[in-house]
Structures are given as structure tokens and as C-alpha cells.
N, C-alpha and C positions, 0 to 999 in steps of 0.2 A: 504494500500500500504506500503510495507516494505522499509527499508532504502536502500537496494541494488537496488530495482526498481527505487527509486528516483535518486540515483547516476547514473544509466544507462540512465534515461531520461535526466538528467542534462547534461551528457556527449554528448548525441545525439544532444540536443539543442545547446550546445556550439559549437560543431563541425559544425553543420548546419550554425550557424551564422558566424563562422570563414570562412567557405567555401564560404558563400555569400560575405564576405568581399574580398576574393581572386577574386571572379567573378567580382565584381565592379571595382577592381583595374585594371583589364585587359580589361574590357568590351569596354570602349571608344576607346582604341587603336586598338581593334580588329574590331569593326564595322566600324571604319574609313577606313579600307582597302577596303571592298566591296563598300563603298560609293564612294571612290576615283576612283576605277576601273570602277564601274558601271556608274558613271557620265561621266567619260572620254570616255566610249564606247557607250554612249547614251542609256543605259538600261531604259526601261519603269518603272513606279512605281511598277507595278506587278512583273516584273523581279527583281527589286531591293529588294522588300520585301522578295522574295524567296531566293535571293542570301544571304542576311543578315542572314535569319533564318538557312539556311543550313550551312553557315559558322560557326555560333554559335554552331550548332550540332557537326560539325567536330572538333571544338576546344575541346569539351568534349571528343570525341573519341581519339584525339591526346594526350590529357593530360593523359587519362587512359593508353595509350600505354607507356607513359614515366614513370609514377610513379609506375606501376605494374612490378616487376621484373619477367622476364621469362628467359629461357636459351639463348634467342637471343636478347631480347629487354628490355628496361626499366632501367634507371639509378637509380630509386628508391629514388630520392630526392623530396622534396616538391616543385615541379615546375609546372607551368601552361603554356600550349602551346597556341599560337595564330597566326594569320596571320602576317607574317614578313614584316615590312615596307621596307626592302631592295629590295623586289621584285616589289614594286609599279611601279617605272619608267620602268623597263624592261617589265613588263606585259602590261603596257599602250602602249609602243612602239610596241610590238609584235601584240597586238590587233589592233592598228591603221594600221600597214603596211601589216600584213598578215591575220588578222581575229582571232576571238576568238578560233577557232578550233586549230590553231597553238599555241595559248597561253596555252591551256590545254595540248597540246603535250609537250611543253617546261617544264611545271610543272611536268609531269610524268617523263620526262627524267632527271630532276634535282633530283627527289626522288630516281630514280634508281642509279644515280651517287653517291648520299650521301650514299646509302646503300652499294654500291660496295667498296667505299673507306673508310668506317667507321673503319675497322680494321687497315688500313695503317695510317689513320689520328690520331688514338688513340696512335700509336707508337711515335707520335711527342710530347708526354707528357713531355719528358725531355727538350723540348724547351720552356716550360712554368714554369720557376722557379718563386718564389714570386715577383721578381722585374718586371717580365713580366705580371703575372696575376694581381698583385696589380695595375699596370698602366692600364691594360685592364679594371678592375672593376671600377677604378676611372673614366675612360673615359665613360663607360657605363652610369654611373650616370650623370656626368657633361655635356656630349654631348646631353643629353635629357632635360636638364634644359630649353633651348630655346623653346622646344616643350611645356613644362609646361606653360611658360610665354605667348606663342602664344595662348594657350587654355584659359588662364586667360583673355586675351584680347578679347575673343569671337571666336577664332579658325581660322578666315580668316584675315591674316594681310593686305590683299589688300582691304578689305571692308571699306566703308566710316565710319561705326560705330565701327570699331575696337578700342578697348580700351574704350568703353562706360563706364561711371562711374558705372552703374549698374553691369556690368560684373566684374569690378575691385573690387567693394564692395563684391560681391558674392565669387569671387575667393580667395581674401586675407582673408576674414572672415572664409572661409572653412579651409584654411591653419592655421589660428590662432586657431581655435577650435581644430584641430588635435594636434597642438603643446601644447596647454594648457592641453588637456587630457593625452597626452604622458608624460608630466612632472608631473602633479599632480594627474592623475587618479590612481586608485588602482584596482588590480585584473583583472577581466574579462573586465571591462569598459576600462581599459588601453589597453587591447589586441585588442579591436575593435575600437580604436581611429579613424582610417581612415574611417570605415563604419559610425560612428556617425557623423563625419565631413561632409561626402557626404550627408547623410540623412538630417541633419540640414540645410545645404546649399540649398538642393533641396526644402525643405519646405519653406525656406525664399524666394526662387525664385517664388514659387506658390503664396505666399502672395504678392509679388511684381508684379504679373501678367505677368511674362515672360515665362510661360510654357503653351503650348497648348496641347490638348489631341486628336487631329485628327488622329495622327499616330496609336494610340491604337484602335480607332473606326474603322479604315479602314483595320486593320490587320485581317487575318484569325485565326480561333480557332485551326486548326490542319493542319500540312503539313509534309508529309513524304519526306525524301531525295530521289531523283531519279537519278540514274547514267546517265551521258551524257545528262542532262536536257537541256543544251544550245547547245551543239555541241559534236560530236564525235571527239576525239583528232586527230590532224594531226601533222606531224613532218617535221621540216625544220632546216638545220644545223646552220644557224646564230642565229636563235631564241633559239636553244638548247644551243649554246655556251654562249650567254648572261645569260641564266638561270643558267648554271654551274658556271659562275663567281659569280653570286649573291648568289648561294648556298654555295660557299666557304666563302663568307662574313658572312653568317648566322652561319656557323659551328664555325668560330672564335668567334663570339659573344656568341654563346651557350657555348663554352668552358669557357669563362669568367664567365658566369652565373653559370655553374656547380661548378667552383672553389669558387665562392662567397658563394653559398649555402653550399658547403662542409666546408668552413671556419666557417659559422654560426652554422651549425649542428655538427661541430667537427668530421667530417668524412674524412678519407683519400681515395682519388680516385685512382684507378689503371687503367691500360689500358683496361681491360675488362669492367669496369664501363663506361668509355668514349665511347668505341665501342658500347655498348648497347644504350647509349644516342643518339649517331649519327644515329644508325640503326632505332631507334624509329622515329626520325624526317624524315628519308628517307621514311619509310613506310607511315607516315602521309602525306607527300607530294604526294606520289603515289595515296593515297586515295583522296586527294584534287583534283588531276587531273581527276580521275574517276568520282567524284561527282561534277565536274565543280565548285570547289571553289578555294583554294589557297594552297601554301606550308605553313607548320607550323613549328615554332621553339619556343624555350623557351622565355618567357616574363620576361625581367629584372625587371619590376616594382613589380613583385610578390616577388622578393628577399627582397625588403623593407618591405613587409607585414610580412614576416617571422621574420625579424630583429625587427620590431616595436612591433609585437604581442608577441614575445618570444616563440611562439608555433612552435616547430621544427619537429613535426611529420607529417606523410603523410595523416593522416585521414581527416583533414579539406579539403585537396586538392581533395580527393576522392569525398567529398560532392560537391565541386565546379565543378568537372567534370560531375557528374550526374545532377547537376543543369543546366549546360550548355546544356547537351543533352536534358533535359526537355524543356528548353526555346527554343531550336531549333525546337522542335516538336510543340510548341504552340506559333506561332508568335505573337498572341495578348498579351500574358503574357510577352513575350520577348520584345515587343514594349514599355512596361512600363519603362524598363531600359533606353530606348533611350530618355526619357523625362529629364534625368539628364542633367542640363545645362553644356555646354562645359567649362564655366568659373569655375564652381564648381569642375569638374574633374581636371581642370588645377591646382586649389589650392591644391587638394590632391596630384597631380603629383609632385608639387614643393617640398613637404615634402618627398615623396617617392623616387624621383630621387636623391634628396640631400642626403638622407640616404644611397642609394647605393654608391654614390660617396664617402661619409664619410667612408663606409666600405672598399673601396679601399685604402683610406688614412691610415686607421688602419693597413691594410696588409703591406703597404709600410713602416710604422713606425718600422716594425720588420726586414726590410732589412738593411744590412750593408751599411751605407752611405759613401761609397768610391767614388772616382771620376768617375769610370766606371758606377756604378749604378745611380749616380746622372745624368750623361749624358743620360742614357737610359730613365729615367723618364722625364727629361726635354724635350728631343726631341719628345718622343712618345706622351706625354700629350700636348705639345705645338702644334705639327702638327695636332693631332686629334681635339683639340678645334679650331684651326685656320681655317681648312676647313669647320668646322661646322658653325662657325659664319660668314664666308665669302664665301658662296658657289658659288658666281658669279666670284670668282677669276679665275676659270679654264674654263670660258665659251667659250674660243676659241678652246678648245680641242674637239675631236670627242665625240658624246653623250655617246658611250659605255665607254670611259675612264672617262668621267664626272660621270657616274653612280657609278664607282668604287672609284674614287679619291675624290668625294664629300662626301663620307661616312667617317666621322671622326674616327669611330671605326676601320674600315679597315686600314686606313692610319696609325693610332696610333699603332695598333696591329702589323702590318708588320714591322713598324719602331722599335718597342720594340724587336720583335723576331730577326730581322737581327742585330741590334746593340748588343743584348745580345750574339749572336753567335760570333760576331767580338771582342767584348770587354771582354767577359767572355768565353774564349775558352773551359773551362771545361764542358760547356753545351754540347759540341759535344760528350762527353764521354757517353756511354750507362749507 
């Protein structure tokens, strides 16, 4: 075997491992959505297994749509797509009040809406100067820190065993391992610090007897996605309206992720890039409705993987996309990843989300610290974090408004955009 062949194999193996790291970073956040929706709507274990598998498959398809540049789609950044948490409450409400057929109709309508406004929304680029995008990226990271701590405690803050010492040990040990490798690791080992932390944490959990393998035993070996498996989509105006509002939320969050990745990969984004990115998410949502899964948007936790690993190319994400598709077709193999303890994933999230927030702070450090910009940052970050840590503050408002205003990223983003327009009038100029 010649040196060239060895280098090719080495590159393939490295990209495969890096792709698997991307997959694990988003996996827990993604399977959480079908679990929450399925449980709320009373899905059986068989239905739940199918829903999770097809959702994983569609994550791979959606990711390919986004990273592959075409004349109409693909932002071409190393981004992974998954089920968006912003849609959970709207989908649960629609499913309860109207039925799952209208839930899938709302998803398709949201996808069409995103696709139709992608060009117009991309023209708003001038309203996202560094003071806005930096605040947005900071919020993306810091508003997710509570999610990381909830997972470290076991995932369900209302459970009697929440914060069990075993979970705390696993979660914080995982975070510590990732931190140590990120500081003192070298070469490829440093690049896969998150993956090593998750693997070591999971092995420790097995040794402590906290992992059961029944989910793997009960899963099927092969399952093809079937269009309209649960229901043929139906459409109703109020369901559609709620989904359109949620889709705007996701587009704002995706914009922040795009700029975060552009900053890391040293790439300038233009209107066409943004339009392609939004269009990909719109098509992914339409496919989600057809295959009875969910809308898909960019996952912010994967920004941290790019930052921590130092690998800024798209190739590992292609591997991640194909792995997602493969896992979606083989539920028994995919079920293995569900064995990773929530607390272990929480420990990894703590480092990853903190890294995203720190990236936002780094962007803000380059902004002129005049009174206007300081006010924009103070109000946007303050409001965004405030509604995140005190979600019951607005419980007297109608549920639709709560869905919007309880999202710290939405509140912070709109605050930053509006204040920037008012305090920095030059933003209005083309």
C-alpha cells in the first residue's frame, strides 16, 4: 500500500469520525422533539420508534440540502439541520385541538412560507450588523445553557430524582474530560474532544449500571420512510398562522447560526447565500410534512463543534448527513445512540453552548463600544436571558403570545434589530 493510499484512508477515517462527532452533538436535541411530540399525542411505542427513525433520516436529507450548493438551495457552510424546538409547543397545541393531520398541514404551509419569503428575508441583511449578530450569537449560546444544566440533572426537572448524584457525576465529568482534552490535547485527539467526552461518559454510565439495552433489542433492523404514514395533511388557518410565526423565529435563529459559522470559517455572506439557506430549510420543512415528521432548521450546537475541532470544511458534515440517513434506515443501529445518558449529553452541551456564547462575545468585542451599541447589547441580551430563565413571567398572556415571547432568542433578536434601527439610523441605508 503506497503513501497516497494511506493518506486517503486516513482522511476518510478522520472525516468519518468528525462526522460522527457532529451527529452526536445534535442527536439528543433532535430525538427529543419526536419524543416530546409523540408522548404528548399518545403515540404507541411502535409509532414512536418509526417517528424517531424517520426523523433521523430526514435530518440527513435536510443537512444535504443545506451544505450542497445548487442554483436554488444550499448555503454551503458546515451546518447540520435538525428538528427545531421552537415548533414543539405549536405542534402539540395543533395536534391536541385539531389532530395530527392539521399538524402536518401546518408544517407544509410553514415550509412553503419560508420558501416564498426567502429572497425578501435575505434582503434584510443590512439589519444584521455585528452588534446585532454578535448579540444574537451570544444569546444562542447562553439561552441554551439552562437546557444543558437540565440535561445534566437527568432531563426532567419535575422528576423526584432530578439532580441525582449519579447524573451530576456523569454530566460534570463529561464536561471536565472535554475541557481537559480541549486544553491539553494535540492534533486529531483535540479535534474530537466532544466525541471522546461523550464516549467516556457513556462507558462510565454502563459501568455504573445506569444504561439498559431494551430499546436496541426491540428496534427493527430496517425501515423505509413512507409518505403520509400517520395522516394525510389537512389545512386550517389558525394552525397555519401559529406555524408561520414559529417559522419566522427559526429563520432569525438560523441567521445567527449562519453568521456564526461565517465568522468561524472566515467567509462573507451575501444575500444570495442567505436566500439559498432559507430556501433549503423551507424545502426541508415541506418534506417533513410529507413524510409526517417535523420542520428542520440549523442546529446551533454544531457551531461549537466547528469552533472546538478547528475543522472548517464541509466534508465531515457530509459524512454526518449520510450517517444520519443510514441510522434512519436501520432503527436498531440508531437505537444505540439513544443509550447515551441525558446527563452525559448535558455535560457536552455545557461546553458546546458556552463556546457558542463565547463566540458571540468575541464578535461583540470588535464592535465600537459607544452608548448606542452598549444599549443594544444590554437590552437584547438582558431581555433574551430574562424570559429564558423566567418563562412563567408571561403566563397570563394568551398561549400563542407565550409561544413567541417565551423564546429568548426571538425577544432578544427583535429587540436588537429594532433598537439598532432606532439608535443607528445608518442601518436603514441600503
